[in-house]
C-alpha positions in Angstrom: 0.0 0.0 0.0 1.2 3.5 -0.8 0.0 7.0 0.1 0.1 9.7 -2.6 0.2 13.0 -0.8 -0.3 16.2 -2.7 1.1 19.3 -1.0 2.0 22.9 -1.7 5.1 24.9 -1.2 4.4 28.5 -0.3 6.5 31.7 -0.6 8.3 31.6 2.7 9.9 28.2 1.8 10.6 28.8 -1.9 14.3 28.9 -1.4 14.5 25.5 0.4 16.3 23.1 -1.9 14.9 19.7 -3.0 17.5 17.8 -0.9 16.5 19.8 2.2 12.9 19.2 1.4 13.5 15.4 1.2 15.2 15.5 4.7 12.3 17.6 6.0 9.7 15.1 4.9 11.7 12.2 6.2 11.7 13.8 9.7 8.0 14.7 9.4 7.0 11.2 8.4 8.9 9.9 11.5 6.8 12.1 13.7 3.4 11.1 12.3 3.2 7.7 14.0 1.8 6.3 10.7 2.9 2.8 9.7 5.6 4.0 7.3 7.7 1.4 5.5 11.4 1.8 6.0 14.4 0.8 3.9 16.7 -2.0 5.0 20.3 -1.5 6.1 22.3 0.4 8.7 20.5 3.7 8.1 16.9 2.9 7.5 14.7 5.8 6.2 11.1 6.1 4.9 10.6 4.6 1.5 9.4 7.6 -0.4 9.9 9.6 -3.6 8.7 12.8 -5.2 6.8 12.9 -8.5 9.1 15.8 -9.6 11.7 18.0 -8.1 10.8 21.7 -7.7 13.4 24.2 -8.5 14.8 26.5 -5.8 12.8 29.8 -5.8 9.6 28.3 -7.2 6.3 27.9 -5.3 3.7 25.3 -6.0 0.2 24.0 -5.3 0.8 20.5 -6.9 3.7 18.6 -5.5 3.2 14.9 -4.9 5.0 12.7 -2.4 4.8 8.9 -2.9 5.1 7.0 0.4 5.2 3.3 1.0 3.1 2.1 4.0 3.8 -1.1 6.0 0.0 -1.7 6.3 -3.3 -0.2 5.2 -4.7 2.8 6.9 -7.4 5.3 6.1 -6.5 8.2 3.8 -8.2 10.6 6.2 -5.7 9.5 8.9 -2.7 10.0 6.7 -4.0 13.5 5.8 -4.7 14.4 9.4 -1.3 13.3 10.7 0.7 14.9 7.9 -1.1 18.2 8.4 0.0 18.1 12.1 3.6 17.2 11.2 4.1 19.8 8.5 4.1 23.6 8.8 1.4 25.7 7.1 3.8 26.7 4.3 3.8 23.0 3.2 0.0 22.5 3.2 -1.4 19.0 2.6 -4.0 19.3 -0.1 -5.0 15.8 -1.0 -4.3 12.2 -0.1 -5.0 9.1 -2.2 -4.2 5.4 -1.3 -3.1 3.0 -4.1 -1.7 -0.5 -4.1 2.0 -1.3 -4.7 1.3 -2.1 -8.4 0.3 1.4 -9.2 3.1 3.0 -11.3 5.6 5.2 -9.6 4.3 8.8 -9.8 7.6 10.2 -11.3 7.1 7.8 -14.2 3.6 9.2 -14.9 4.5 12.9 -15.3 4.6 14.2 -18.9 3.8 17.9 -18.5 3.5 20.6 -15.9 1.4 23.7 -15.8 3.0 26.9 -14.6 2.0 30.5 -13.9 4.9 32.8 -14.6 4.7 36.3 -13.2 6.9 38.7 -15.0 8.7 41.7 -13.6 7.2 45.0 -14.9 10.3 45.9 -17.0 10.0 43.9 -20.2 6.7 42.1 -19.4 4.7 43.7 -22.2 7.3 42.7 -24.8 7.3 39.1 -23.6 3.5 38.8 -23.6 3.3 40.5 -27.0 5.6 37.8 -28.5 3.3 34.9 -27.6 1.2 34.9 -30.8 4.4 34.8 -32.9 5.8 32.0 -30.7 2.6 29.9 -31.2 2.6 30.5 -35.0 6.1 29.1 -35.5 7.0 25.5 -36.1 10.4 25.9 -34.4 11.8 28.2 -31.8 15.5 27.8 -30.8 16.5 27.7 -27.1 19.4 26.8 -25.0 19.3 24.1 -22.3 21.9 24.0 -19.6 23.2 20.5 -18.8 25.9 19.1 -16.5 28.2 18.9 -19.6 27.5 22.5 -20.8 24.9 24.2 -22.9 22.9 22.5 -25.8 20.7 24.2 -28.4 17.2 22.7 -28.6 13.9 23.4 -30.3 11.6 24.6 -27.6 8.4 25.0 -29.6 7.3 21.3 -29.5 8.0 21.3 -25.8 5.3 23.9 -25.1 1.8 22.4 -25.3 -0.1 25.5 -24.2 0.7 29.2 -23.7 -1.6 32.1 -22.9 -1.1 35.6 -21.6 -2.5 37.3 -18.6 -2.1 40.7 -16.9 1.6 40.7 -16.3 1.8 36.9 -16.2 1.6 33.9 -18.6 0.3 30.4 -18.1 2.3 27.6 -19.8 2.0 23.9 -20.1 5.5 22.6 -20.6 7.0 19.1 -21.3 8.4 17.5 -18.2 10.0 14.1 -18.7 13.4 12.6 -18.1 14.2 12.9 -21.8 12.5 16.2 -22.8 12.0 19.1 -20.4 11.3 22.8 -21.0 11.9 25.0 -18.0 10.1 28.3 -17.6 13.3 30.4 -17.8 14.2 28.8 -21.1 10.7 29.6 -22.4 11.0 33.2 -21.3 14.4 33.5 -23.0 12.9 32.2 -26.2 10.1 34.7 -26.1 12.5 37.5 -25.3 14.6 36.5 -28.4 11.5 36.7 -30.6 10.6 40.1 -29.1 14.2 41.4 -29.4 14.1 42.2 -25.7 16.0 41.3 -22.5 14.4 38.5 -20.6 12.8 40.0 -17.4 13.0 38.3 -14.0 10.1 36.1 -13.2 8.4 34.3 -10.4 7.4 30.7 -11.1 4.4 28.9 -9.5 3.6 25.3 -10.4 -0.1 24.8 -10.9 -0.3 21.1 -11.7 1.6 17.9 -12.7 0.0 16.0 -15.5 0.2 12.7 -17.2 -1.5 10.9 -20.1 -5.1 9.9 -19.3 -6.9 6.9 -20.8 -8.0 9.0 -23.8 -4.5 10.5 -24.2 -5.6 13.8 -22.7 -3.4 15.6 -20.2 -4.7 14.6 -16.7 -3.6 15.6 -13.2 -1.5 12.7 -12.0 -3.5 12.3 -8.8 -6.5 11.5 -11.0 -4.8 8.9 -13.2 -6.3 5.4 -12.9 -4.3 2.2 -13.3 -5.9 -0.9 -14.8 -4.4 -4.1 -13.4 
């Protein structure tokens, strides 16, 4: 049995790294009194994983922790105990129980929805470039990797893009093989506009996977047929 725990990460904790967040959740799980399954060996720790790492400086309302349980418990109890163990800046928003045959959550993610708030200087130029971006078949971008920088085509990695009042909403590819980060998207839009990329605040709205019909579906809602 596994517990899928959707939680948020609010502004005061946006500079906490993913590694620190992992350690934080390990300690929180230890405090809950829930029947958490632990790894074997000299340094046992809760068997858990995150659906996707959240970059430092970002906030979110859709992070998912996948925790293995030693025995079955009610989802309501998991939700209650996790809310007690976590601070208000890491709100528990949803809990779902699945059996061990359910695919790992990180393997289900294909896209993420983001709201990207742009600094006032340069925001109008970036937003005005969206129609041109959407009309193109190819838009060059640069991805930073451990081995250096690599030029990529970012257009097919952006599934949806729309402008708001000083912000934009984007649905971007998020897989182990193909990922488009919001800052790379903004740089691509800035290049189209002939402008300097403004600073931006990124908020993750949702993690999505492929539903039964192939439509993008929030990963907490994905079903698994045995």
